C-alpha positions in Angstrom: 85.8 71.2 104.9 85.3 67.6 103.9 87.2 66.1 100.9 84.8 63.7 99.1 86.0 60.3 98.1 86.1 60.9 94.3 87.1 57.3 93.5 84.0 56.0 95.3 81.8 58.6 93.4 83.6 57.6 90.1 82.8 54.0 90.6 79.2 54.8 91.4 78.8 56.8 88.2 80.5 54.2 86.1 78.3 51.3 87.4 75.2 53.3 86.4 76.6 54.8 83.2 76.1 58.3 84.6 78.2 61.4 83.7 80.5 62.5 86.4 80.6 66.2 86.9 83.1 67.5 89.4 82.7 70.8 91.2 86.3 71.7 91.8 85.9 75.4 92.5 87.8 75.0 95.8 89.6 71.7 95.2 91.3 72.7 92.0 95.1 72.7 92.5 94.7 72.0 96.3 93.7 68.4 95.6 94.7 65.9 93.0 92.1 65.6 90.2 92.9 63.3 87.4 90.0 63.4 84.9 91.2 60.3 83.0 91.7 58.2 86.1 88.3 59.2 87.5 86.5 59.0 84.2 85.3 62.5 84.9 83.3 64.1 82.1 83.2 67.7 83.3 85.5 69.5 85.8 84.5 73.0 86.8 86.6 75.7 88.6 86.9 79.5 88.8 89.6 82.1 88.5 89.3 83.5 92.0 90.1 80.5 94.3 93.4 78.5 94.2 94.4 80.3 90.9 94.3 83.5 93.0 93.3 85.6 90.0 90.6 88.2 89.7 87.0 86.8 89.6 85.1 86.8 86.4 86.1 83.6 84.6 84.6 80.1 84.9 86.8 77.3 83.6 85.4 74.1 82.4 87.1 70.9 81.0 85.0 68.4 79.2 85.8 64.8 78.2 85.0 63.5 74.7 81.8 62.0 76.2 81.0 65.3 77.8 81.4 67.1 74.5 79.2 64.5 72.8 76.4 65.1 75.4 76.7 68.9 74.7 76.3 68.2 71.0 73.3 65.9 71.5 71.2 68.0 73.8 69.2 71.1 72.8 70.0 74.3 74.5 67.5 76.4 76.5 69.5 79.6 76.9 71.7 81.9 74.8 74.7 83.1 76.8 75.6 79.9 78.6 76.0 78.0 75.3 78.6 75.2 75.5 78.0 74.5 71.9 79.1 78.0 71.0 82.1 77.8 73.4 83.3 74.6 71.8 82.8 75.9 68.3 84.7 79.1 69.0 87.4 77.2 70.9 88.4 75.5 67.6 89.5 78.9 66.4 91.1 79.8 69.7 88.3 82.3 70.7 85.4 82.7 73.0 81.8 83.3 71.8 81.7 86.7 73.4 84.2 89.1 74.8 85.5 87.7 78.1 87.3 89.3 81.0 90.5 89.6 79.0 92.7 90.9 81.8 91.7 87.9 84.0 92.4 85.5 81.1 95.9 87.0 80.9 96.3 86.5 84.6 95.2 82.9 84.4 97.7 82.3 81.6 100.6 83.7 83.6 99.5 81.8 86.7 99.2 78.5 85.0 102.7 79.0 83.4 104.2 79.7 86.8 102.5 76.5 88.3 103.8 74.5 85.3 107.3 75.8 85.9 107.2 75.1 89.6 105.4 71.9 89.4 101.8 71.1 90.5 103.1 68.8 93.3 105.1 71.6 94.9 102.1 74.0 94.7 99.8 71.4 96.3 102.3 70.6 99.0 102.5 74.2 100.0 98.7 74.5 100.3 98.7 71.3 102.4 101.5 72.6 104.6 99.6 75.8 105.3 96.5 73.8 106.2 98.5 71.5 108.5 100.2 74.4 110.3 96.8 76.0 111.2 95.2 72.7 112.2 98.2 71.8 114.4 97.9 75.1 116.2 94.2 74.4 117.0 94.5 70.9 118.2 94.5 71.9 121.9 91.4 74.2 121.6 87.7 73.4 121.9 87.1 73.9 118.2 86.0 70.8 116.4 87.5 70.0 113.0 86.5 67.5 110.3 88.0 64.2 111.7 88.6 62.3 108.5 89.6 63.4 105.0 89.7 67.2 105.6 90.3 69.2 102.4 93.6 71.0 101.9 91.6 74.0 100.6 89.7 74.9 103.7 89.4 74.1 107.4 85.8 74.1 108.7 85.6 74.7 112.5 82.7 74.0 114.7 82.4 76.1 117.9 80.7 74.2 120.8 79.9 77.6 122.4 78.0 78.7 119.3 80.1 81.9 119.2 81.3 81.7 115.6 80.2 85.3 114.9 81.9 86.6 117.9 85.2 84.9 116.9 84.9 86.3 113.4 84.2 89.8 114.7 87.0 89.8 117.2 89.5 88.5 114.6 88.6 91.4 112.3 88.5 94.2 114.8 91.3 93.1 117.0 93.8 91.5 114.6 92.8 92.7 111.1 92.2 89.1 110.1 89.1 88.1 108.1 87.8 84.6 108.8 85.0 83.2 106.6 81.5 83.0 108.1 79.2 80.1 107.4 75.7 80.7 106.2 72.3 79.1 107.0 71.5 77.2 110.1 75.1 76.7 111.1 76.1 80.4 111.0 76.5 80.6 114.8 78.4 77.3 115.1 80.8 77.2 112.1 83.4 79.3 110.5 86.0 78.5 107.9 89.7 79.2 107.2 90.9 79.1 103.6 94.3 77.9 102.6 94.3 78.6 98.9 95.2 81.7 96.9 98.0 84.2 97.3 98.9 83.4 100.9 102.5 83.8 102.0 104.2 82.0 104.9 104.1 85.3 106.8 100.4 85.6 106.2 99.9 82.1 107.6 102.0 82.9 110.6 99.9 86.0 111.3 96.8 83.9 111.1 98.2 81.4 113.6 99.2 84.2 115.9 95.7 85.6 115.7 94.0 82.2 116.4 96.4 81.6 119.3 95.5 85.0 120.8 91.8 84.3 120.4 92.2 81.1 122.2 94.1 82.8 125.0 91.2 85.3 125.3 88.9 82.4 126.0 86.9 82.6 122.8 87.6 78.9 122.2 
């Protein structure tokens, strides 16, 4: 749930003449990402997160320096060939048949964002996140104290009952919360704020969390 300081990372890379590759799978749209201002060489995202399209397409933007690095380096695999992707991109095609329906969805989604304005889209995501976080301020759940991401709220449960909270939300309220893996699976769960979420959806989520708190789960 932490939003990294991209300007700090950008300065670090510039000072050391390193390429800056940004994993923006969750942050894309939800946060401001200016490739030129950051000096980013590669930005990656996917079709299934804030774009709210079907999964199956990975999107990658490369700076001129990033494209030069692709051209200079030998490839060690066949299907993940950025050389082939760039060559075919010059004719408006992909090297192999992509998930065409998903590409059409992405095209329509990007056009709708362009018509509405990216700032309005980002503000709506931030508003959803704030509403959920405000509703949880009086509970025992612990949130990221500084620089939380608009895309997701990560919540730590002092009682280590994250799995019980997730199960109760699902069975009692028809609400799916995101579990955490690894060593923190009992302590942490997450709430996403990106994708096709309506104001009514967000209100239902807040009602669910309020009820879980009243039940004494947190």
